[in-house]
N, C-alpha and C positions, 0 to 999 in steps of 0.2 A: 350612841348614836353622832354622827358627826352631824352639826349643825353650820347652813350657810345663811350668810347675810340677807339674801333673797329669800328661804325658804319661807314656802306660803302655804297658810289652809283654809279650808272653807267651811269648819266647823268650830264652833266656839264650844268652851268647856262645859257651857250648860246644854248645847247640842249634843254633845259625846253622852254625857250624863243622860239624858230626856233618852236617847238611842239605846244606850242601854238598860236603861229601867225597862224599855217597854220590850225589849229582848228580854230579857229576864224574865217580865210578864207571859211574855206569849212562849217561854217553853216550859213553865212552870203550870200554864193554865190550858194552853192546847198540846203542847209538845209535838214529838214527830212521832210519825207512823215508821216504825220499823218493823220489815217481815223477818226479819231473821230474828227466830226462839232464841239462838244460844247469848246473842246480844240482848235480850229482853232478857233472860234470865241472868245474866250479867249485870244488867242495871239495876236489875230488882234487891239483888244482892247487896250493893254498893250504896244503895238508898231511894233509889230512884220511885215513882209511882209507877207502877207497869200493870195495861191493861193488855193480857194477852187474848180477848176476843179482839178488840177493835185495833190489836197490835199496834197499841201505842204508850209511846215510853215519856212521859212528865217528869223534869228534873225541877226540885225545889231549887230557888233560889239560893239558899244557903247554899247547898248540896254543889248547884253550877260554879259559886265562888270559891268553894275550898277544891274543886276539880281541874279549873283555869289555874289556880296558886302554883297547882303541881306541872302545869305545862313550862318544858322551859323558855326561856326568855332569847335562849342561842341554842344552837347544835351544831355541831360537825357533821360536811358530807366528804366521800373520797372520792379517789381518780380509780381507775386500773393501777396504777404506779404507786398507791400508797398516798399521795398526796392529798393532806387532809385542806378542806376549804368550810371557813365559817359564817355561817347566816346570822345573824344578830348581833354581828360587833361594832356595825357602824359602815363598815365596806362593803360596798354595793358589789355585785355580782350577777351577770344576763346568764339566761336560758335562751338556747337557740330553737329555733326549728330546723329540720334537715328537708322536707318534705310533706306537700299538701294535695290537694284536690288537685289544683293548677300552678304552673309554674308562668309569669312572667316572662318571655321570651325576650332577649333582648333585641334580637332581627326584627322580630313579628313585630316586636311592641305591642303584643296580645297575649293571653292565655292559653297557654295548651296543656295535657296530658305531662306528668313527669315521666320521664326515663332514668336509666340508671345514670347515666353521666350525670345527672341533675343533683342524685342522693349523694355522688361520691363528691359532687364538688362543695357541695354546703357542707358535709360533714370535714372535710379539709378547712374549710376555712371556720366553720367550729372550732374545731382541735387548734388552729392557728391565730383566732385570736384571742389575746391576752385577757379584756372584759369576760370571755364566755369561761361558766365552769360547769354547766350543761347544758345536754342535748336533750329533746325528744323528739320522739318519729313517728309519723302517724301511721297505722298497722293500711297503708294505701298499695296497689299494685302497680309496678312501673309499666309504661305502655310499650315497650319494646322485648320484654319476655311476657310471651304466650303461656298461658295455662295457667294451673293453678299454685304454682311454686310462685307466680308473679313478683307475689308480696312478701314471702321469705328470701326472696333472691336479695329483694329490697333491703330487707333485714341485716343478711349476712354482710352487704356493701359497707353499710353504717357503719357495724362493728369492728370490721376490719380496719377500718379510718377512725376509728374514735377512742381516745382513752381517757376520758373524762367522766365526770358524773352523768347515769343515766336517769333519767326522770322517765316511769315507765307508766303509760296510761292503758290498760288493759282493760278490754271489752267484754272478755270472754275468760272462764277460769281456766281454760286449756293455753291462752295464753300466755297468763300469769304463771302457770305453772312451765311454758316454756324459758321463760324468763328467770327462774331460778334454776332452769338448766345450763342455762347461756352464763347466769351469774357466777356460778360455780365452776365454769371454764375461763370468766375474765377474771376471779379471784385468784386463782394459779397458784393453789395450794391452799391458799389461807381459807378459814372457815367463813362463808357466807353471812351463817349469823354474826350479827353485830360488825360486819365489812364496813356500812354505809355506801356500798358502790350505788344503791337505787333507791331512789325514792319512790313513792309507791301513791298514784292517783287514786282517789277514793270519790266516784261519784255520787253526787246527791239528787234527786229528782226533783226538781223542786216544782210545788213547793213542799217542803219536810217533809220529805220520805226516803228512806233506807233502805231499797231495798236487797235480798238476800244475797248477790253476788257478794256487790260493793261492801256489806256486812262481813262475807268470809274474806274478800281481801284485806279488810283493816286490820282482822283477826291475824292472818298472815303478815301482813307489816309488821304489827307490834309483835309476834313471835319470832321476827328475826330482824328487829331494831332497825327496820326501814325506817324512815322520817315520811309520814304521810303527809300527802297535799290535797286539800278535796278539790273534785272538780264541781264548781257548784257554778251556773249559768242562770241565774235569773230573767227572764224574758218580760217588758215592761208590757203591763196590759195582755199578757196569753198566761206567762207561768209566774207571775210576781205582779203586784198593783200599780197601777200607771199613771207612775210618780216618782220621781228622781227618788226622793227622802224615801217615800215606799219600798221601792226596789232596794236600795240601797241597807233598810231596814232589813229587810227579808234577809239578803244574802247574810248580813251581819249576824243574826240569829243563827242561820244554820250553819255559819262558819263556828258559832259555841258551842253549838250542841255537836259539831263533828268532834272539835276539841276536847269537851269534855268527855265523850264517848270513850276518845282514846284514852285517856287519863283512867275512866274504868277498868279498862282492858290490860292497861300498863301506866301505872303510876310514873312520870317524869317523859313519856313517848314523844320522840320529836314529831313537832306540829308545824307544819307552815301555814297560815291563813294567805286564803287568796279565794276570789271569785271574780268569775267576768260577766257583769251586766250587760243588758244588751235592751234595744228596744222593738216591741214591735209596731210594724209598719200598719195599720187598722184598716190603712186602703186598700192595702195588697195580701196583708198576710205575713210578707216577707220579715225575717228576722235581722235587725241593722245592730250589727256589733262593732261596729267603729263610728260613733256618731259622736259628735263634741262633746254631748253631755259626759264621754269616759272622762275628759279631764277635770272634772269634779267628784265623779266616783272614785277614780284612781287615789286621787288626793283622800278624800273623806275614808277609806276602805283603808288608809295606810295609820291614819288618825285615829281607829277607832282600833285596829292593831296594836298601836303602841299604849293605847289608854288601857288594854286589856294586856300586856307585859307578852305580846303574841309575836316574834317574826312573821314577816309579812314579803308577801310578790304583789308586784302591779303588773302588769299589762305594760309594755313600751313599743312606741312606734306604731303602726300601723295605722290603717286607710279604710275606707269604703270604697275606695275607687283600685283599681290594677294599674290605672293611667300613671306617666313619672311626670305629675301636672302639678300645679300651684296649691291643689286641692290636696294630695297628697304630701306634698309639702308640707302645710300649713297645718294638716291633722297629725303628719306624723311627729313632728319639731315639736307641738304643744302636748303631746302624750306624751313624747320624751319626758319633756321639761318638767313634765308636773309628775310623774313619778320618781326621777330623780328628786325634785325637789322634796318633796312629801319624805324622802327619805326610806324607800323601799329596799329591802336586805335583796331581792331576785328583781330583775327584771328581766320579764320574762315576753319571749314571743318576738326576737332577733329576726329580721329578715318578713315577718309578716306583712300581709295586706288584702286587696281584693277582699274585704268585710270578714277578713278571719279564712278564708279559701282558698289564699293564693301568697307566693314567696317567690322571692327571687335572689340568687348571689349578688348581684346591685344589690338590691334593697336590705342584705345581710350588711356590707358597707357600708351604705347611706346611714342606718340605724346608727351603728357603732360612731358615726364624724357625727351625727346630732347628740349624741351621749357627752362628746367631748363638748361638744359647742353646751351644751348644757350645764356642763360642769364648770365651763369657763364663766359663764352667765353670774351662776349660781353662788361664785366666792365673791361677788358684788367686787367692789372697787379696794384694792389693797392703799388704805393711808397711813405708811409710814412717813416717819422725818425726811428721809431719803427722796421717798416717792413724791412726798407735797412740792419738793424742790423750791422751797423757801429761799435758800442760801443760794440756789443758781440763778434765780431769777433779781433777787437784793444786785448779786453780782456782775449781773447782765445788762441789766437795765434796756429803757426802750431800743426797740430797733435791734437787737442782738437775734444771733439764729442757736441754735444748740445741734448742729451737725456734728460738732465734735466734742459737744457735753460730756461731761465723765458720766452722766445718767444714762446716756444715750449708748456710750459704748458700753457701759455695764449692762442693759436689757437689751441691746439691739439682738441677740442671738436669738432672744424667741422666749413667751411665755407671760410677757406684760400684755401683748396684744393678741387677740385671737386668729389663729391659723391653724388649718390644716388638710392636707395633701388633697382631698377630696373635692373641698370648698374653691370654686373659681373665683380667685382673689385678684385676678388681672385688672377690675375695675376698666376696663374699656378700651386700654391703653394698648391693648394687643388681641390679637384673637387666640383666645385660650380652651382649651377642651371644658366641656360641661362637666357637673357632677355627676349626672350619669355615664359620661363616655371617660370620667377616670375611675370611676365604680368597676366600671366593665375591663377595664384595664388591670386594675389591682386585682381582680378577682382574678384574672388568666394568671398572673405573675405566682399568687399564691398556691396558685393549684397548678403549675407547669409541674412541680417536681411533690410526689404525692407520696412520701416515705411513711410506712405503717408504723402508728406509735407504739403498737402491740409487740412484747416479746414473742423472738420465732415460735418459741412452743405454745403458745396463747394463739397466735395463728392458726398453727398445723390442728391443734384443737377444733377451735372452730371452724375452719374448712373441715374437718373430718364430721364435724356434727353435721351441719349441713347439709352434707353428702348424703349421710344415712340419713337426714331425713326428706329429701327429695326422693327416697327410693321407698318409702312408708307410703302405704296404699289411704288415704283420706287427709294427708297432710298439704 
C-alpha cells in the first residue's frame, strides 16, 4: 500500500487487537443467524458449530483465522474490453454511482426525481473519469418513462454507455438472474465464469443475520468467481450499539463472518471488506448516513481490514445535505481525505450526497477534484536539496527576488503547488466562476459527445435483449 507522509489513523495497535479479539469472541460464542440451510451444511462440513434449529452458525476462532488467511489480499476485476484492474495493490480506484432516488438539479438547486438523461449523463461521466474503475446503479425508475418498464429502460441506457466494471447490488433473485443474462452478452463470447466482469453485493441484515436470498447470491458469486462485497449498514441506536466503537466493532465482525463464509464456500474467493455505518437520530427515528463520524469510521475500517490482510472499500465524498454549501464542502472534503489517507483500495460513492439518497453530475466531478486535492495534501512537502533551495538563498541574499530563479523556471509548469480546474483560484483579483459553475460546464463538455464504448455487436445484442424483455408479461 502506498504510504503518505500525512496518512493518519484513529486506532492504535492495541485498539486493533482489542476489536479483533472481541470479534472473534462474538463469532465463536454468539455467531450468525444463517437462514440458508445449504450454507449451514457447508459451514458444518468446514468445521463450524451449527445449530439448525436456531439457524445459528458459530465459528471457532482457530477456524476463523484459518479461513481469513485463505482470503486474497488483492484481486483483479475486469472491464468489458478485457482490461484488468487490481484492488489491493496500493493504487486507489473509485466506484461511481449513476442514479439515486433524487437528483440535485443544477438549475433548480433542489432535488427532483431522476430522468433518463440524468442516468445517461452520469454513466458517460463515470466512463470518462480516469479515476473510476466501476459503477453501481440503483434499481430505480425514471420519471420520464411511464409504466412497468421504466427501471428496465434505465438499465438499458446505463449498460449501453458503460464499459468498465459492474458492481451489481441485486435485491431479488430475478434481478441477479437478469444480470447473469446481461453479463453473458457483455462478455461477448467469453465465458462469464471467471470473467471478473461483475462484483456481487451480498447484504447482511444487521445485526448478525444472513437471509436465504443473500445466501443464494453468495453461492452463485463464488460459482462464477465474481468478487463479493458485503452490503453491511449497521445503524447506531437501532440495528447496532449506540456508540462509535460498538457500531464499528459490529460492522467488523459482520465483515469477518462474511469473508470466512465465502472461503468456506470456495477457498481463495475474492472478498472486498466494506461497510457503511450510520447514526439513528433518536429524536426523529431518521437514519443519518453521512454524519461527520464517518471520518472516524472510514479510517478505522480501513485499518481493521488491513490488519486482517483484506482489500477494502471506503465511502468517499458524501454529505447530509443536498445543498452546494459550506456544510457540503466541509463534509465531502473531510470524507474524501479520510478515505484516501487511510489507504482504501476502492473509494466508493463518487457523486453521492443528500444523506446517500441523492447525487448529481456536478457532484461527481467535484468529488474527483476533492480526490486530487486530498492526494496533493497527503504527499506532504517534498524536501529534496533542490526544493530546499539553500544554494539559491545563499547566492541571492537579502533583497533578491526569485521570478527568474532556476527553481521557479523548472517548477512553474505545475505540480509543486495545488491547482485544479474546478477550484476557483482567482484570489479575488478578477470575477471568476465558482466551483459549482465550473463543474456544470465540465459536465456539459464531457457529455456533449457520447460515443458508446461497447462493440457494435454487443450494443445490438443488448438492444435485442431489452426489446424482448419489454414484450414479456410481468417483466
